[in-house]
C-alpha positions as CSV (number, residue, x, y, z in Angstrom):
1,M,10.2,1.6,15.3
2,R,12.4,4.0,13.1
3,D,15.9,2.0,12.8
4,I,16.6,2.5,8.9
5,D,19.2,-0.1,8.9
6,Y,16.7,-2.6,10.6
7,L,14.2,-1.7,8.2
8,Q,16.1,-1.9,5.3
9,R,17.1,-5.4,6.2
10,L,13.1,-5.8,6.8
11,S,12.2,-4.7,3.4
12,K,14.4,-8.0,1.8
13,Q,12.7,-10.3,4.2
14,I,9.8,-8.8,3.2
15,R,10.5,-9.2,-0.7
16,K,11.7,-12.3,0.2
17,D,8.1,-13.6,1.8
18,I,6.3,-11.8,-1.1
19,L,8.0,-13.9,-3.9
20,I,7.9,-17.1,-2.5
21,M,4.3,-16.9,-1.5
22,L,3.4,-15.8,-5.2
23,H,5.7,-18.8,-7.1
24,K,3.9,-21.3,-4.3
25,A,0.6,-20.0,-5.7
26,G,1.6,-19.7,-9.1
27,S,-0.2,-16.6,-9.7
28,G,-0.4,-13.3,-7.8
29,H,0.8,-9.5,-8.3
30,T,4.6,-9.4,-8.4
31,G,5.4,-5.7,-9.5
32,G,3.1,-3.4,-7.4
33,S,3.9,-5.8,-4.3
34,L,7.2,-5.2,-4.3
35,S,7.0,-1.3,-5.5
36,A,4.6,-0.7,-2.3
37,V,7.2,-2.3,0.4
38,E,8.8,0.6,2.0
39,L,5.8,2.6,2.1
40,L,3.9,0.0,4.2
41,I,7.0,-0.9,6.5
42,A,7.3,3.0,7.2
43,L,3.5,2.8,7.9
44,F,3.0,-0.1,9.9
45,W,6.6,0.1,12.1
46,G,6.8,4.0,12.3
47,K,3.6,5.4,12.3
48,L,0.3,3.4,12.7
49,R,-1.3,3.0,16.1
50,Q,-2.3,-0.8,15.9
51,D,-2.8,-4.0,18.2
52,P,-1.7,-7.2,16.7
53,K,-3.1,-8.9,19.2
54,N,-6.4,-6.6,19.6
55,P,-7.1,-5.8,15.4
56,H,-10.4,-4.1,16.3
57,W,-9.3,-1.6,18.7
58,S,-11.6,1.2,18.7
59,E,-8.7,3.7,18.9
60,R,-6.2,2.1,16.4
61,D,-5.4,4.3,13.4
62,R,-6.7,2.5,10.0
63,F,-5.4,1.7,7.2
64,V,-6.7,0.6,3.7
65,L,-5.0,-0.8,0.9
66,S,-7.1,0.6,-2.1
67,K,-4.8,-1.3,-4.8
68,G,-5.9,-4.9,-3.2
69,H,-3.9,-6.3,-6.1
70,A,-0.9,-5.7,-3.3
71,A,-2.1,-7.6,-1.3
72,P,0.8,-10.7,-0.7
73,A,2.9,-7.2,0.3
74,L,0.4,-6.5,3.1
75,Y,0.0,-10.0,4.2
76,A,3.8,-10.2,4.5
77,I,3.7,-7.3,7.0
78,L,0.8,-8.5,8.8
79,A,2.7,-12.0,9.4
80,H,5.9,-10.4,10.5
81,L,4.0,-8.4,12.9
82,G,2.1,-11.2,14.7
83,Y,-1.5,-10.8,13.4
84,F,-1.6,-14.0,12.1
85,P,1.0,-17.2,11.7
86,K,3.6,-16.6,9.0
87,E,2.9,-20.3,7.8
88,E,-0.2,-19.1,6.2
89,L,1.6,-16.6,4.0
90,F,2.3,-19.9,1.9
91,H,-1.2,-21.1,1.4
92,L,-2.1,-17.8,-0.3
93,R,-5.5,-18.0,-2.9
94,E,-5.7,-21.6,-2.0
95,L,-9.3,-23.0,-1.5
96,G,-10.2,-22.9,2.3
97,A,-7.3,-20.2,3.4
98,R,-8.2,-17.0,4.7
99,L,-5.4,-15.4,2.5
100,Q,-6.8,-14.5,-1.1
101,G,-6.0,-13.1,-4.0
102,H,-7.4,-9.4,-2.5
103,P,-7.9,-8.4,0.6
104,D,-10.9,-9.9,2.8
105,C,-12.0,-8.2,6.1
106,K,-14.2,-11.1,6.9
107,F,-11.2,-13.6,7.3
108,T,-8.4,-11.9,7.8
109,P,-7.2,-9.7,11.0
110,G,-5.8,-6.6,10.3
111,I,-7.3,-6.2,7.0
112,E,-10.3,-3.0,7.0
113,V,-12.2,-3.3,4.5
114,P,-12.4,-5.7,1.0
115,T,-10.5,-3.9,-1.6
116,G,-9.7,-5.0,-5.2
117,S,-12.1,-3.4,-7.2
118,L,-9.8,-0.5,-8.0
119,G,-11.1,2.9,-7.3
120,Q,-12.8,2.6,-3.8
121,G,-10.6,2.5,-1.4
122,L,-10.2,6.4,-1.1
123,S,-14.2,7.0,-0.8
124,M,-14.2,3.8,2.3
125,A,-11.0,5.5,4.2
126,N,-13.0,9.0,3.4
127,G,-16.3,7.4,5.6
128,M,-13.8,6.0,8.0
129,A,-11.9,9.6,8.5
130,I,-15.3,11.2,9.0
131,A,-16.9,8.3,11.5
132,T,-14.2,8.5,13.7
133,R,-14.4,12.4,13.7
134,L,-18.2,11.8,14.7
135,D,-16.9,9.5,17.9
136,K,-14.2,11.9,18.6
137,L,-11.6,10.0,18.2
138,S,-7.5,11.1,17.5
139,T,-7.7,8.0,14.7
140,R,-5.8,8.9,11.6
141,V,-6.7,7.3,8.5
142,Y,-4.2,5.9,5.6
143,V,-4.8,4.4,2.3
144,L,-2.4,3.4,-0.5
145,L,-3.5,3.8,-3.6
146,G,-1.8,2.9,-7.3
147,D,-1.0,5.3,-10.0
148,G,-3.1,3.2,-12.7
149,E,-5.9,3.4,-10.2
150,V,-6.2,7.2,-10.0
151,Q,-7.8,6.9,-13.8
152,E,-10.9,5.8,-12.0
153,G,-13.4,8.8,-12.1
154,Q,-15.0,7.4,-8.5
155,V,-11.0,8.3,-6.9
156,W,-11.6,12.3,-7.8
157,E,-15.2,12.3,-6.4
158,A,-13.8,11.0,-3.0
159,A,-10.8,13.3,-3.2
160,M,-13.3,16.2,-4.0
161,S,-15.3,14.9,-0.9
162,A,-12.2,14.8,1.4
163,A,-11.3,18.3,0.7
164,H,-15.3,19.3,1.2
165,Y,-15.2,18.0,4.5
166,K,-11.6,19.0,5.5
167,L,-10.4,15.6,6.4
168,D,-7.2,16.4,8.1
169,N,-7.3,13.3,9.8
170,L,-6.6,11.6,5.9
171,C,-3.6,10.8,4.3
172,A,-3.6,9.1,0.8
173,I,-0.1,7.7,-0.3
174,L,0.0,7.3,-4.1
175,D,2.4,4.3,-5.2
176,N,3.6,6.2,-8.3
177,N,5.5,3.6,-10.1
178,G,4.5,4.3,-13.4
179,L,3.4,1.1,-14.9
180,Q,0.0,-0.7,-14.9
181,I,-0.9,-4.0,-16.7
182,D,-0.6,-2.9,-20.0
183,G,2.4,-0.9,-19.6
184,W,3.3,2.9,-19.3
185,V,0.5,4.6,-17.2
186,K,1.1,7.7,-19.5
187,D,0.4,5.6,-22.6
188,V,-2.8,4.1,-21.1
189,M,-4.6,7.2,-20.2
190,Q,-2.1,10.3,-18.8
191,I,-2.7,11.1,-15.6
192,E,-0.5,13.9,-15.2
193,P,0.6,16.7,-13.8
194,L,-0.7,14.8,-10.7
195,A,0.4,17.2,-7.9
196,A,-1.4,20.2,-9.7
197,K,-4.5,18.1,-10.1
198,W,-4.4,17.1,-6.4
199,K,-3.7,20.8,-5.2
200,A,-6.7,22.0,-7.5
201,F,-8.7,19.6,-5.4
202,G,-7.7,21.4,-2.3
203,W,-5.0,18.9,-1.2
204,T,-1.6,19.4,0.6
205,V,0.9,17.5,-2.0
206,I,4.0,16.0,-0.8
207,E,6.7,14.5,-2.8
208,I,8.6,11.9,-2.2
209,D,11.5,8.9,-3.4
210,G,9.1,6.2,-2.3
211,H,12.2,3.8,-1.3
212,D,13.7,6.3,0.8
213,F,12.5,5.4,4.4
214,K,13.7,9.0,5.9
215,Q,11.7,10.9,3.2
216,I,8.9,8.8,3.7
217,F,9.1,9.2,7.6
218,E,9.5,13.1,7.2
219,A,6.1,13.0,4.9
220,L,4.2,11.1,7.2
221,D,5.2,13.1,10.1
222,K,4.3,16.5,8.0
223,A,1.0,15.1,6.8
224,E,0.1,14.6,10.6
225,K,0.4,18.6,10.8
226,I,-1.6,19.7,8.2
227,K,-4.8,21.0,9.1
228,E,-8.2,21.4,7.4
229,R,-7.4,19.5,4.3
230,P,-6.1,16.2,3.4
231,T,-2.8,15.5,2.5
232,I,-1.4,13.4,-0.3
233,I,1.9,11.7,-0.7
234,I,2.8,11.1,-4.4
235,A,5.5,8.3,-3.6
236,H,8.0,7.8,-6.6
237,T,8.7,3.9,-6.7
238,I,9.8,1.2,-9.0
239,K,7.7,-1.4,-10.1
240,G,9.3,-4.6,-9.0
241,K,11.7,-2.6,-7.2
242,G,14.6,-5.0,-5.6
243,V,14.7,-7.4,-8.0
244,S,16.7,-5.8,-10.9
245,F,15.0,-8.4,-13.8
246,F,11.5,-7.5,-12.4
247,E,11.9,-3.9,-12.2
248,N,10.3,-1.4,-14.5
249,Q,8.6,-4.3,-16.7
250,A,5.0,-4.2,-17.2
251,K,4.6,-8.2,-18.1
252,Y,5.2,-9.1,-13.8
253,H,2.2,-6.9,-13.0
254,G,0.5,-10.3,-12.6
255,V,2.8,-12.7,-13.0
256,A,4.1,-14.9,-10.1
257,P,7.9,-15.8,-10.5
258,N,8.5,-19.1,-12.0
259,T,11.2,-21.8,-10.0
260,E,14.5,-20.4,-11.9
261,E,12.9,-16.4,-11.4
262,L,12.4,-17.0,-7.7
263,E,15.8,-18.6,-7.2
264,M,17.9,-15.4,-9.0
265,A,15.5,-13.4,-7.1
266,L,16.1,-15.0,-3.0
267,K,20.1,-14.8,-4.6
268,E,19.4,-10.9,-5.3
269,L,17.9,-10.4,-2.4
270,E,20.5,-12.0,-0.3
271,H,23.4,-8.9,-0.9
C-alpha cells in the first residue's frame, strides 16, 4: 500500500490514537511517538512482509523498535493492522493489560523483542539478520533508533559488527528529531557528524525528510538494493510532529497531554 493521500490521512488517525491512549493512561511518551509516525506507517504498510493473523510466520520481515518509549505509535499501528483489538489501545499501561509502557514480546503480538533499555535494539537486530541469513531466508530486518539513543556506546559496537558481517539484509532508521528528555541532543552530548560516523563504520547512509512518504519509500527501496553492507536511513523529523504546541518541545518527551491539550490537539488534527 503506497497511496500517499491515504497514508497521510492514516497518519492523522494514528496520531489521534496515540494522544487519546496517552491521555487516558496519564503517562507515556508523546514527542517521540509523534515524530516516528510516518516512518512506521511506511514500513508497515509499504515494506514489511507480515501476516497479522500469523505473527510468528518464519519468513516475515522483522522490526525492532529500539527507541522503545515510542511504543504508543507502534501499538496504534499494530491495532490498525489487526494484530489485536483496537479497544486494547485505551488500556495502555494498566496493570494486567498487555500494552505496557515499553514493548514486550511475551504479551503483545507483532513485537519481536522487548525494548526500552536504550542502545540494545541494533545489537538484537544484528542477531536476527545473522540468524535469518544462516536459515537461508530472504527476510529483511529493520530497526528504528532514536537520536538520543545513539549516544550509547553499544550502538557503535553493533554498528561495527553489522559492517564486519556485511549485513546487507539489515536496515537501520534513525528518528533524528534533535531532542531528548533533557533538551537538545547537541547540548546534552553532541552526536554529529552523524552521516560521516556511520560511513566510517562501513554503512551506506541515506538522509531524508522523515515525514515525507515519497522520500521514505525511495530510501527503503534503495536500501534493499545495497549489497554486502548495512544501510542506515537518517530521517530528519520533528519531535511532537502534527500538533503545533507539542512540536520541538523537550518538555513533552515523556508527558501525556492533559484534557485541554488533548482537545486542542484533536481539533488541529481534524484539518
